[in-house]
C-alpha positions as CSV (number, residue, x, y, z in Angstrom):
1,M,79.7,-33.9,131.1
2,I,83.1,-34.2,130.3
3,L,83.5,-37.5,128.6
4,T,87.3,-39.4,129.0
5,T,88.4,-42.0,126.8
6,R,87.9,-44.6,129.4
7,H,84.3,-43.5,130.4
8,V,83.2,-43.5,126.6
9,S,85.0,-47.0,126.2
10,R,83.1,-48.4,129.1
11,T,79.7,-47.3,127.9
12,I,80.3,-48.6,124.5
13,K,81.5,-51.9,125.6
14,S,78.6,-52.2,127.8
15,A,76.0,-51.3,125.1
16,V,77.8,-53.9,122.6
17,F,77.4,-56.6,125.2
18,A,74.1,-55.4,125.7
19,L,72.8,-55.6,122.0
20,T,75.4,-58.8,121.6
21,F,73.3,-60.8,123.9
22,A,69.8,-59.6,122.6
23,L,70.6,-60.2,119.1
24,T,72.3,-63.9,120.0
25,L,68.8,-64.3,122.1
26,A,67.1,-63.7,118.6
27,A,69.4,-65.5,116.2
28,F,69.2,-68.6,118.0
29,A,65.7,-68.9,119.1
30,P,64.0,-71.8,117.4
31,D,62.3,-71.2,113.9
32,A,59.4,-73.6,115.4
33,R,58.6,-71.4,118.1
34,A,59.0,-68.2,116.0
35,Q,56.4,-69.5,113.9
36,T,54.0,-70.9,116.4
37,T,54.2,-68.1,118.7
38,P,54.8,-65.0,116.8
39,V,55.5,-61.7,118.7
40,A,52.5,-59.7,119.5
41,T,52.2,-56.2,118.7
42,P,50.4,-54.6,121.6
43,D,47.2,-53.2,120.6
44,K,45.7,-49.6,121.0
45,G,44.9,-49.2,124.6
46,V,47.5,-51.6,126.2
47,I,49.0,-50.7,129.5
48,A,52.3,-52.2,130.5
49,Y,54.5,-51.3,134.0
50,G,57.8,-53.1,134.8
51,G,61.1,-52.3,136.7
52,D,64.7,-52.3,136.0
53,V,68.2,-52.4,137.3
54,G,71.5,-51.8,135.9
55,A,74.2,-49.7,135.7
56,L,74.7,-45.9,135.6
57,F,77.9,-44.6,134.3
58,P,78.0,-40.6,135.3
59,D,80.4,-37.7,134.9
60,E,84.0,-38.7,135.5
61,E,84.0,-36.8,138.8
62,F,81.3,-39.9,140.0
63,E,82.1,-43.4,140.3
64,D,80.0,-45.9,138.4
65,T,76.9,-47.2,140.3
66,L,73.9,-49.3,140.7
67,T,70.8,-47.8,139.3
68,W,67.1,-48.7,139.2
69,D,63.6,-47.6,137.7
70,A,60.2,-48.6,137.8
71,Y,57.9,-47.5,134.9
72,G,54.1,-47.3,133.3
73,E,53.4,-47.4,129.6
74,Y,50.2,-46.7,127.6
75,Y,50.1,-47.7,124.1
76,V,48.3,-44.7,122.2
77,H,49.4,-46.6,119.0
78,P,50.2,-50.6,118.5
79,R,53.6,-49.1,117.7
80,I,53.7,-45.6,119.7
81,S,53.6,-45.7,123.4
82,V,54.0,-43.1,126.4
83,R,56.0,-43.7,129.4
84,G,56.5,-42.0,132.9
85,M,59.3,-43.5,134.7
86,F,60.8,-43.1,138.2
87,V,64.7,-43.5,138.5
88,W,67.1,-43.6,141.4
89,A,70.8,-43.4,141.8
90,N,73.6,-42.6,144.2
91,P,76.9,-42.8,142.7
92,G,79.9,-42.2,145.1
93,V,82.4,-39.0,144.7
94,T,85.4,-40.5,143.1
95,N,88.4,-41.0,145.7
96,R,85.7,-40.0,148.1
97,T,83.3,-42.7,148.4
98,E,81.8,-41.5,151.6
99,D,80.2,-38.5,149.6
100,H,77.2,-39.3,146.9
101,F,75.5,-37.4,144.5
102,R,72.1,-38.5,144.9
103,Q,69.5,-38.2,141.8
104,V,66.1,-39.1,141.6
105,K,64.4,-38.5,138.2
106,L,61.0,-38.0,137.3
107,L,61.2,-39.1,133.2
108,F,58.3,-38.5,130.6
109,G,58.2,-39.4,127.2
110,G,57.2,-41.5,124.2
111,A,58.7,-44.5,122.5
112,Y,58.4,-46.2,118.7
113,N,58.6,-49.9,118.4
114,F,58.6,-52.3,116.0
115,K,59.0,-56.2,115.6
116,Y,61.9,-58.5,114.7
117,K,61.6,-62.5,115.7
118,L,61.1,-62.4,119.2
119,L,62.4,-59.1,119.6
120,R,60.4,-55.8,119.7
121,P,63.4,-52.8,119.7
122,F,62.3,-49.3,120.4
123,A,63.9,-45.6,120.2
124,E,63.1,-43.2,122.8
125,G,63.1,-39.8,124.0
126,G,61.7,-37.3,126.4
127,A,62.0,-35.0,129.4
128,G,62.4,-35.1,132.6
129,V,62.6,-33.3,135.9
130,H,66.3,-34.4,138.2
131,F,66.3,-33.8,141.8
132,V,69.9,-33.9,142.7
133,R,71.5,-33.4,146.1
134,L,75.1,-33.8,147.1
135,K,75.9,-35.7,150.2
136,R,78.6,-34.8,151.9
137,F,80.1,-37.3,154.8
138,D,82.5,-34.8,157.0
139,A,80.6,-31.6,156.0
140,P,77.3,-29.7,156.2
141,D,74.8,-30.9,152.6
142,P,74.5,-28.2,150.2
143,D,71.1,-27.6,149.7
144,G,69.2,-30.2,147.4
145,E,68.6,-28.5,143.5
146,T,66.0,-29.3,140.7
147,R,67.3,-29.3,137.4
148,G,65.3,-30.1,133.6
149,G,66.7,-32.4,131.3
150,L,66.3,-34.7,128.1
151,Y,66.8,-38.3,127.8
152,F,66.7,-40.3,124.5
153,G,68.3,-44.2,123.8
154,G,66.7,-47.3,122.9
155,G,66.6,-51.0,123.0
156,S,64.9,-53.9,123.0
157,D,61.7,-56.2,124.7
158,I,62.5,-59.7,124.5
159,V,59.2,-61.2,124.4
160,L,58.7,-64.2,126.7
161,T,54.7,-64.5,126.3
162,K,51.7,-62.2,125.0
163,E,51.8,-60.4,128.2
164,S,55.6,-60.6,129.4
165,A,58.7,-59.4,128.2
166,I,62.3,-59.0,129.4
167,K,63.4,-55.0,128.5
168,V,67.2,-54.1,127.8
169,E,67.7,-50.2,127.1
170,L,70.7,-47.9,126.8
171,R,69.7,-44.4,127.9
172,W,71.3,-41.3,127.9
173,D,69.9,-38.3,130.3
174,V,71.2,-34.9,129.7
175,V,70.9,-32.7,132.3
176,S,70.9,-28.7,132.9
177,Q,74.0,-27.9,134.8
178,P,74.5,-24.5,136.7
179,T,77.8,-22.7,136.7
180,G,80.1,-24.2,139.6
181,F,77.9,-27.3,140.3
182,P,78.1,-31.2,139.6
183,D,77.1,-32.6,136.4
184,A,74.3,-35.1,136.3
185,T,74.4,-35.9,132.8
186,S,74.9,-40.0,132.7
187,A,74.0,-42.7,130.8
188,S,72.7,-45.9,132.2
189,L,72.0,-49.8,130.7
190,T,69.8,-51.6,132.2
191,F,67.9,-54.8,132.1
192,G,64.3,-55.7,133.6
193,Y,61.1,-57.4,133.5
194,K,57.6,-55.8,131.5
195,R,54.2,-56.9,131.8
196,Y,51.2,-56.2,129.5
197,F,47.4,-56.0,131.1
């Protein structure tokens, strides 16, 4: 992925906005609520599921676009979880919005969390399979491709109740790129809902 100054600047601004928003929520949370409803750490064996919506910031040859994901998470330890995630995005080709580079991702990884006031920040990493296909409006579509990749990132769960949280996440997907093919490496900033049971 070739990052331009514009692309990096936009990604950094989005990340700063999300982190500022999350920290503002935590900083202005009433102390009484923090004392009466402490953030529960998930127990070993807890299962969580959820979904996120946000923005995908792909390589400069593609336009920024909407992305969404659904995931399931299992806590092997109160601080450590394993996660499986399904992600979908369909960025347009720059200056040719009729053409798209569809990306479907199956990601598997782990996360480490800790607690701070009403937040449960986490760091994550893993690997996945990326199914990508360039969809041409006025020409035959090339065959789809299956690529491997790694991801890493972080974010925070903003705890609402013992069973639910709002999740903010910034993730980088580093995807293999065969010579002469489009780059699927990207960053994404998402917001979503998480339910524990």
